[in-house]
C-alpha positions in Angstrom: -4.9 0.2 -5.0 -8.4 1.3 -5.5 -9.7 3.4 -8.4 -13.0 5.1 -8.7 -14.7 6.9 -11.7 -17.2 8.9 -9.6 -15.8 10.6 -7.7 -12.4 10.3 -9.6 -10.1 8.8 -7.0 -6.9 6.7 -7.0 -6.2 5.3 -3.5 -2.6 4.1 -3.0 -2.3 1.3 -0.4 0.8 1.9 1.7 2.1 -1.2 3.5 1.5 -1.3 7.3 -1.1 1.5 7.3 -4.3 -0.6 7.6 -4.7 -0.7 3.8 -6.5 -4.1 4.0 -9.1 -2.7 6.3 -9.5 0.3 4.1 -9.8 -1.9 1.0 -12.4 -4.2 2.7 -14.5 -1.2 3.7 -14.3 0.8 0.5 -13.8 -1.8 -2.3 -17.6 -2.1 -3.0 -17.7 1.6 -3.8 -14.7 1.6 -6.3 -14.6 0.6 -9.9 -11.2 -1.1 -9.8 -9.6 -3.1 -7.0 -6.0 -4.2 -7.4 -5.3 -6.5 -4.4 -4.4 -9.9 -5.7 -0.7 -9.3 -6.2 1.4 -7.1 -3.7 3.2 -5.3 -6.5 -0.2 -4.1 -7.8 -1.8 -3.5 -4.5 1.1 -1.5 -3.1 2.1 0.3 -6.4 3.9 3.5 -5.6 3.3 6.8 -7.5 6.3 6.4 -9.7 5.2 2.9 -10.9 1.6 4.2 -11.3 2.8 7.1 -13.5 5.0 4.7 -15.6 2.4 2.0 -16.1 -1.2 2.9 -15.2 -1.7 6.7 -15.2 -2.4 6.9 -19.0 -5.0 4.2 -18.8 -6.7 5.9 -15.8 -6.7 9.3 -17.4 -8.2 7.9 -20.6 -10.7 5.6 -19.1 -11.5 6.9 -15.6 -10.9 10.6 -15.2 -8.6 13.2 -16.6 -7.4 14.3 -13.2 -8.3 11.8 -10.4 -7.5 12.8 -6.8 -4.7 10.7 -5.5 -4.8 9.8 -1.9 -2.9 7.6 0.6 -2.8 7.0 4.3 0.4 7.7 6.1 1.3 6.4 9.5 3.3 8.1 12.2 6.9 7.3 11.1 8.3 5.8 14.3 5.1 3.6 14.8 5.4 2.5 11.2 9.0 1.4 11.7 8.1 -0.5 14.9 5.3 -2.2 13.1 7.7 -3.4 10.4 10.1 -4.5 13.2 7.4 -6.6 14.8 6.2 -8.0 11.5 9.7 -9.2 10.5 10.3 -10.7 14.0 7.4 -13.2 13.5 8.4 -16.9 13.6 7.5 -17.3 9.9 10.4 -15.0 9.0 13.0 -17.0 10.9 16.1 -17.4 8.7 14.9 -14.8 6.2 17.3 -12.1 5.1 15.0 -9.4 6.4 14.1 -11.1 9.7 14.5 -8.9 12.8 14.7 -11.8 15.2 17.6 -11.3 17.5 18.0 -7.7 16.3 17.4 -4.9 18.7 15.2 -2.0 17.7 18.2 0.3 17.6 20.0 -2.0 15.3 16.9 -2.4 13.1 16.5 1.3 12.8 
């Protein structure tokens, strides 16, 4: 998640949508960069509203523009499938090793 005062922007990092590349490119231009912990980096709007929105509207901007990048849905699912099929995930509950794409979907 990236937060800027001027212009007032909150960028939501959506998993598997090049969010690390976007963060690397734009972080120097933002006032707050939340990237150390996945739950902060990939905070969804509901969690933002519950835990961070009041702070941002008081300290950053009354009505920041909220943006996120969305990926084509089928390509996004295939990316998750490939990611979970990596050898590091062998034996993990969410591993897709040995699972067909049809079964995964």
